N, C-alpha and C positions, 0 to 999 in steps of 0.2 A: 580692407575696407577703408572708407574715407576718414581722414583726420577731422578733428573738431573744426579746423579752419575751413576744410572743404564743406562740412555740414553748414557752417554759417553762410558760405558762399551760395550753397544750394537754396537756403532760405531766402537769400536776398536776390536770387535770380528773377528777373522780370519775365513776364509771359512772352515778351518779344523774342526771347531766345528759344522758345519751345519748338518752333518749327524746324530750326536747324538741329535741335537735339533729337527730334523725332526720327530723323533719317538715319541716326546711328543705332537705332534699336535693333537688337539681335532677333531675327525672325525665327531662329531655331528654338529660342526659349520663350517667345511671346507670340501672341496672335493679335491681329488688328481688332480694335474694339467693335468693329462691324460684324465680326464673326461670332458664332455661338460659342459658349464655353465648351471646353473639352468634356467628353462624357466622363462621369465619375463612377467609382465602383460601388455606388449606393443607389437604392431606389428613393429618389428625392420626393418629399411632400411639397405641394404647391405653397407658395408664400407670397405675401405682398411686400414689396420693397418701396418705402417712401423716402424720397431724397431729403425731405425736410426734417426727418428724425435725427436727433442729436446723438452723438457717440457718448457713451458713459461707461463707467466701470461698475459692473454688477457684482455685488458681494455674494459669493456662494456660501451657504451655511456650513460652518466648519464641522468636520466629523468629530473633532475633539472639542469639548466645551472650553478647554484651556489650551488652545493650540500653541505649540512652541514656536512655530514658524508661520506667521500670518501671511507671508508672501504667497503661500499656496492657496489661499482662500479667495484670490482675486482672479476672475476671468476677464482679462484685459480687453477693453475696447469692444464690448458686445453691444448690440442694439437691443432695444426694448423687447423682452421675450414675448413670443407667441406660443401657441400649443406645441409647435415643433422646434422652438428656438434652442432647446437644450440638446438637440441631436447634432453630433459632429457633421453629418452630411449637410444639414441645413445651414449650419454656420459657415461651412466651406463654400457652399453655393452662394450664400449671401456675400461672402468676402470676394469671391470671383466677380460677381455682378457689380459690386462696389468699385473695384479697381478698373473693370472694363468700361464703366460709365465715364471714367476720366479719360478724355481723348488725348490730352497732351502729356508727354512724359514728365514734364516738370510738375504737373499737378499730381501725378501718381507718386512722385518722390515726396512732395509736400505732405500728401496724405500719410505716407510711410513715416515721415518725421512726426506727424501728429500721433500716430500709433506708438511711436517710441516714447513720447512724453507720458503716455498712460501706463507704461510698464513699470511696476514697482521694482526698485533696485534690489538686487540680492545682497544680503549681509556678507560681511567679509568671510564668514565661515562657509558660505556657499561658493565662494570664488576659489575653490580648491582645485588642484591639478587633476584630481579624479573626476571633476565635473567639466573639464575642458572639452570642447567639441573640436575634433581634428578636422583639418582641411580648410578652415576659414582663415582668411587673411587677417581679420581682426581677432581679438580674443573674445571667445564666446563661452559662457558657462551655462550648464543645464542641470537642474535638479529634478528628480522625479520620485514620487512615492504613490502608494495605493491607499485610499482612505478606507474607512470601515465598511463603506457600502460597495467596495470593489471597484471604485472609479479611479482613474488616473489623475493625479494632481501634478502639474508642471509649473516650474518657475525658471526663468532664464534671465540672462543679462549679458551685456557686451560693452566694450570700451569704444564702440563706434555707434553713432546715432542711427545710421542707416541699418546696421545689423540689429540694433535694439528694435527697430521697427519690424524687421523680419520676425524676430523672436516673439514680439508682442502679437503679431498676427497669428502665428502658429499656436501660441498659448491660448489665444482667444478661441481658437477652433477646437483644440484638443484637451484643454484643461477641463476636467470633470467628465470626460468621455469614458466609455467602457473600453477595456483593453482591446477587444476585438475591433472596435471602431478606430482606435489609434493605428492598429496594424493594417487596417483596410485602406488607409490613405497612402498612396504611393507618390514617389517623386514626380512621376509624369503628371499627376493631377495638379501640381503646383504651376505647371507651365502656363495654364490658362489665366493666372493672376496678372500677367502682362504688366509687371511692375517696373522692369528695367527700361532704359531708354536714353539716359544721359551718356555723353561720351565717356570712354574709359573702360572700367572693369565690369562690363555687363555680365560676362560669364561668371566672374568670381562672385558677383552679387547673387546670381541665381544659385550658384553652388552653396551659398549660405543657407538658403531655404532648404535645399536638399540635404545637406549634412546635418543640420539641426533636426530635421524630421527623422533621418536614419538613426541619430542618437536617441531620439524619443522611442523609436522602435526597439532599439537594443535594451534600453532600461525597462521598457514595458515587458519584453520577453523575460528578462531576468526576474522581475517581480512576479510575473505569472508562474514561472517555474518554482519560485520560492513558496508561493501560496499553495501550489499543488503538491508540495513536498518532494519535488523531483530533485535527485542529486545533481549538483552542478557539473557541467561538462569539464573534464580535465583539460587544462590549457595545453596548447601546443608548446613544445620546447622553443626557446628563443635566446638570442644574444642581445644584451643591452649595451650599446656603445656610448661612452661619454668621453669628454676631453681627458678625463683622468684614468680611464681604463675600460675594461670589459667585464660584464657580469653575465654568467651563464645560468640559464634557468632550464633545468632538465638534463638528464644524463647525456642525451645526444648532443645538446648544445655544449655541454662541458667537454665532450670529446672534440668537438670542432674548435673550441676555444684553446685547448692545449696546444694545437698546432699553429695557432696564430703567433706564437712566440717560440720559434724553432730553436733547436740546439745550435749554438754558435759554432761549435766544433764541426758539425755536419755542414753548415753553410760554408765555412772556410774550406773544408775538404772539397766540396763541389766547385767552388770558385777557382781554386788552384788548378784543378784538372781541366776545367773549361778554358781557362786562360792559356795553359801550357799547350793544349792541343787545338786551340782555335775552334772550339765547338759552340755552335749556336743552339738554343733551345726554344722550340715553339710548343706551347701547351694550350689545351682547351680550358675554358672556364669551368668545366665539369670535373676537373682533375681532383684526385684525392687531396683532402685538406692538408695532410702532412707534407705532401710533395709541393703543393701550392705555397704553403707557408715558407718552406725552404727556398723555393724559387723566387718568391717575392723579396725575401731578405737578400738573396744572392744577387739580384738585379742591381742593387745599390753598388755592387763592386764589379759587376760584369754586365755591360749594357745589352749584350746579345741574348737576352732572355725576354720572351714575349708571351703573355697569356691573353687569349682573345677567343672570339668565336671562330668557327671553322673556315669562313671565308678569308679572314685576315691572316690566318696562320701561314698560308702559302705566300702571301704578299710580304710578310715579315721575314720569311725564309730567304726570299730573293734579296731583300735589303741586307740581310746578314751576309749573304754570299758576296754582294757588292762591297761590303765593308771588310772582307778578308777572311770570313769564316770558311774553313775547309770541310767541315762536317755540320750537318743539321740533325739534331735528335728531335723526334716528334712524339709528344705525349698526347695521345688521342686514340681513336680507333683506326682500323686499317685504311679505310677510304681516305682519311685525312693524310696519312703518310703517302698514299698513292698520289693524291693531288699535289702534295709538296714536291714529290719526285718529278711529276709530269710538268709542273709549272716551272721548276728550276731548269729542266731540259729545254722548255720552250724559250726561256730567257737566256739560254746559252751557257748555263752552269752545269754541264754534264759531268764535270770532274768533281763536283761537290757531292760528298757521300750523304745519304739520307738513311737514318736508322729509326726503327720503331722500338717499342719497349717490352717486347715479349717474343719468346721463341714459339709461341702458340698464336693461333688466329685470334685477333681482337675484333670481335664482330660488332654489329649494330642492328637492332631489330628493324629499323626503317630501311637500312641498306639491304638487309636480307630480304625484306618484303619486295623490294624493287628487283631482286634477282630471281624471284619465284616464277614458276610457269604461269600463274594466274596474272601476274603483271605483264608478262609477254603477251598473253591473250588480250589483255586490256589495250596494249599498244597496237596489236594487230587489228582490233576493232577500230581504233583511231585511224590507222592507215587506210582503212576502207571508206573513211568519211572525208568528203571534200573539204578543202581549205582548213586543214587541221594543224594545230600547234601543240606540242607537248611541253608543258611547263614542269620541269622536274626539280624537286627540292635538292639543294646542294648536298645534303646528307645522304648521298648515294655514291656507289663506287664509280670509278672512271670507266670500268667495263660496261656497267649499266648505261651510263651516258652515251657511250659509243654505240652500243647495239640499238639503243632507243633512237638515236639520231639517224641511223640508217633506215629505220622503219618510218619514223615521223619526224619532221623538222622539230628540233628541240632547243630550248633555252633553259639555262639553270636559273634558279631563284633562291633567295634567302627568305627567312620569316619576316624580315623588315621591308623587302621590296616586292613581295609576291603580288600584293593587291595592285600596286602601280604597274607591274609588269603585265598583268592580265588586262587591266583597263586600257593600257596603251596598245596592246596587241589588238583588242577589239576595235579600237579607234583607227588603227592603221590598215586593217585587212577587213573588207566588207564580207559579211556572211561567214566569219571565222568560227571554227569550233575549237575550243580550248580544252585540253585534257591535262588535268593536274594530277600529280602523284609524287611519292607513294603515301604521304601521311593523310590518313582518312579523316582524322579530327581536324587538321588544318583545312582540308578541302571542304568539309562541312561548315567550318567556321567562316571561310571565305564566302560561301553561298549565303549564310545568314547575314553577314556584313553587307553584301550587295542587296539582299532583300530589304534590309533596313534602309538602304540608300533610296529605294523607291518611295519611301515615305518622307524623304527630305524635299526641300524646295530645289529648283534648278540652280539657284545661286549657291546653295550649300554644296550641292554635288560638284559644281564648277570649281569650288575651292579645293576639292579632293582631286579632281581631274578635269581640266578645262574643256575637254572634248566631249564630255558626257552630260546628260540630263536624265530626268526620270524616264522618258520614253526609251532612250538608248539603253539604260540599265535594265528596264523590263524586257527589252528585245533580246539582250544577250544572255539572260538567265537560262533559257532552254538550251543554249549552245555551250554552256559551261558544265563540264563533266569532272568528276573526281573519283579516284580509286577508292574502293570500299573496304580494303582488307590490309591496311598497313598502319601500325601504331608504334610510337616510342614507348617502351615498357616503363619508362620513368614517368612521363607525362600522363600515361594511362591511369596512374594512381590518383590523379586529381579529379575524381568522380563524385558521385552523390554523397558518399560518407564524408569526405573532406569538405565539400561545399556546404553541407548541412551544419557542420561545426563552425565554419567561417560565418555563416549567416547568424548563428546563435551568439557567438562570442566576439567576432571580429568584424561585424558588418560596418563599423564606423572607422576601420583602419584603412590605410592606403593598401591597395590590392594590385599586385603585379602578377601577370600571367603570360607564359609563353604561348605563341600562336598554336603550339602542338597540343594544348590541353583539351580534354573533352568538352563537349558543348555546354554542360552545366557550369563549369568553371569559366568558360569563355563568356557566357551570358552574364555571370556575376561580375566579371572584370570589366565588361563593356558598360554595364550599368554604373560601376564605380568611375569609369573613365568619363562618362557623360557629366558627372558632377565634380570633375577635377580630382578624383581620388584614386585613379587607377591608370594602368598602362597595359596594353596588349601588344606583344611584338617579340623581337629577338632578345637574346641575352644582353646585347649592347643597348637596346632600347630600355630594358629594365634598369640597367646600370645608370643610364643617363637620366631616367625619371627620378630615381632615388637621389642622385646628385642635385638635380634641380630643386626638389622639395627641401632637402637639407639646407641648400644655399639660401633658399627663400626664408627659412626659419632663422638662419644666422643674420640675414639682412634685417629682419624685423627686430632682432635683438631683444626678444622677450623669452623668458623661461618657457620651454615647450618640451613635449614628449611626442615623438613621431613613431608610429608603429606601422611597419611594412610587412605584409604577408608575401613570402617568397614563393610564387607560383611556378617554380621551375626546379631544376636539379640543385640539390643543396650545396654542391661544390662551388656555386656562385658566391657563397658567403665570404670566401677569402678575399676576392676582389672587392666585394661590397665593403667589408670591414676596412680594408686598406684605403679605399676611397673616402669613407666617412671619417676615419681617424685623421686623414690628411686635411679634410675640410674643417673639422672641429679644432685641430691643432693650429691651423692657420688663422683662426678667429682671434680677435683682439682679446688679450687677457683682461679679466675683470668684467667681461661681457655676460650676456645671458647664458644660463645653463641649458643646453640642448641635449636631450637623451634620444637616441635612435635605437629602436628595438626591431630586430630582424626575427620574424616568426617563421618557423619551419613547419608547414602542414605535414601531418603524418597520416598514414593509412594502415589499416590492419593487414593489407596485402603487401606492404613494403618489405623489401629484403635487400641484403647486401651480399655480394659474393666475391670470390677470389679465383685465381687460375685453377685449372683442374688437377694440378699436382699438389694441391693443398693437403696438409695432413691433419686437418681439423677434426676428422672423424665423423662429421655430420653427413647425413644423407643428402645427395644432390637433389635439386628440384628442376622441373621442366617449365620453361617459359616459352610458350609457342613451340617451335621445333628445336629450341636450343636447350642443352643440358647445362645447368649452372650449379657448381658446388656452393655450399652456403657456409658463411662464417657467422659467429655470434654478433648481434648488433646491439641496439640500445635496449633499455628496460621496456618490458612489454607494457608497463603502466602508462607509457606515453602514447599508447594507441597503436604501436607497431606490433608485428608478430613476434613471437619469442626469439626468433632468429633474425628479426628484421631491423631495418633502419628507416630513416626518412627517405624522401625522394632522392635516390642515389643510384647512379648508373653502374651496374656491376661490371660492364665492359671497361668503362673509364678507370675503374679502380684496379685494373690489371696493370696500369702504368705505375710501377713502384719506384721508390728512390733507389733501392738496391739494383734494380734493372738499369736505371739511368747511370749509376756509378760503374756498373759492370761494363756497359757499352763504352763509356768514356775511357776507362782504364785500358781496355783492349785496343782502342784506336791508337795509331793510324793503320794498324794491320787489318785491313778489311777482309782479308782471306782467313783470318783467325777462325778456326772452327767453333770457338766458344761463342762468337757473335754473328756467324754467317747467317743464321736463321733470323737475326734481328734486322738485317738489311732490307730496305724497301726496294725490291727488285723492279726493274723496268719491265713494262709490258712488252713481251715479244710476240704476243698473239696478234692475229689479224681479224678484222671484222668479216662477216660473210661476203662483203664486196671486195675483200682483199686489201683493205687499208689498215694502217697501224691503229690499234686500239687507243694508244696514247694520243695520237694526232686527232682522231675523230672524237674521242672523249673530251678533249680540251676545247673543241669548237663550241659546244653549248656554253662553256664557261666564258669564252671570249665574246660570245653574243651578249652575255649578261654584262660583261665589262663595258661593252659598247653602249648598252642601255643605261648603265649607271652614269656614264660620262655625258651622253647626249639626250637622255630621256626618250629616246626613240629606238625601236627595233632596227637593227642594221639592215641595209638593203639586201644583202646576201640572204639573210634569214627570210625576209619577205618573199624573195624570189623562190626560195625553197618551199615555202608554204603554198605559193600559187602554182608551182611546178613540182609536185611532190616527188618526182623521180630525179630532181636536180641536185639533191643533197647526197647522192651516192658517190 
């Protein structure tokens, strides 16, 4: 938020500057004063608004004859009461009308500053860390209690005058309201206030409205639960990262934390064998925390170790081969090692060996879904539809990509570029039909996202993709199809149970979500994203979001606590911790204390597994068509099943440190029977059209590479779409 100098400048701004300021108003968060206010979630009573009425502070009768904190007794900046003036809907309606009557942005800001002057300051005791509102650029504090009549009493304060004005307006509306009235006001209702308009941080100003309101909701829910005698929700396990160390909360978090400081002897052992035999290591973010901890430490001594998402793994392997690595070990699921093998061959490194980490199949529920008969039927339907493009998620096998590409022209996508890929395809090919798969949740989320775009302005849509507007988005929706029967068994866990607990206990936290999560979690994360508190995308998008928010807190140089909900596989935590510790460690000594808490949502359906030769003695379980043996996980008191863990991919956990060392020690003898089953074999199969599976399967990936570089579909792919038999 603005500094005091900025505030003084705002107060001194003449009306002659207002016309230029008005043009910078964000239309996404405000509406022109000529429009009617947005519909509110209340049945509003009629009222008369007189412009000559003066603003004043109305003292509400205290519930306690000797109140300890008089700041709760003031409903800031209310108008003279009428029979309906005490109702929150009427107050909000009146506030909306007041700000919409001010046609110039500078006048709205001046009115906001006036409201700020009416807000009683919080005492020092109220400026506690527990009362801080997350996500605001300025420091904001919010106190809440319930009086003897069951009404909510709010007090707030900020170190920014503009933000104090926001707080004053919200307190004026909701102080003294019934809990149900407080919860009925949604962030969308605040858009009609049309307060922003000066150059600069319009979005962050609006986010302040939203984040303070969400904090009011959270505190209201907690007080309602306490009044009703409901037991409090058990908190999710978490890791708190500071410049001085790491604190684990919950047994699952404690298990994660142990591996963040690996055994130096194991690190040295791994580094020595990697150096001796010129072995590179590529691993996925979802790797087992013990293995990730050791790899992260080993990378300081051997640069040819890379942890990333599935797309970058193959790129990193090529770079390692160019730097002289003679072998690449892949810590991931089988389609990842297949991709590494094929991409190395395409790059001319056929002599570089590629090894996986198990002598058993390392599956993936999404990759398996794309290999099913029902997916083949889905593609056959697509092939009978004119002008069809198959957009296939990269988390599928090379064989799937090859067979699909011969049925329907196919391009690969990632969770970070799928929306842009689809929008660009529709803009390049008239009357196109897009068939996305195999992730059903991601497909549904893409449709919801595009449906939301139909409610944006053309200007806002053009910022997402310049070739589209509301009409084009509406017209493409009937021609967008997605597969209905494919899920990631990890992201499937982020359903109603987890979402309800996040809503109750963590609604004011930063929320991260992978594009593969169910619709409930997706909607929650998108709402958080709209107020600057969330991200929806790939694992790398999540990592970048956390990095940005932590860096912003460091730049403010004010004591702060940042809480992030990790809405993806818990293996991400190793990379997150390494990133955050690096940022906190590089900050100037003697600066502000920043605490970063990573929260692991858990589900009663969560579970962890190992390879089928486990001697755990526990009965295996069936997930879809896959039989998985089970090993003990975290304590059931954290919300997981008695044999369960948090969101943790059982397939990824088949990549063990012992397997990695075993492969490394037996190299360079690739014919050694002890590791022959670990080698990522080349595809010798041919497609139905008699072409190499490896060659055809790589083509959709190369199409995506072209799109990433040029932001356009390659001409070859467009030709294949328009001539459906031309890609055989």
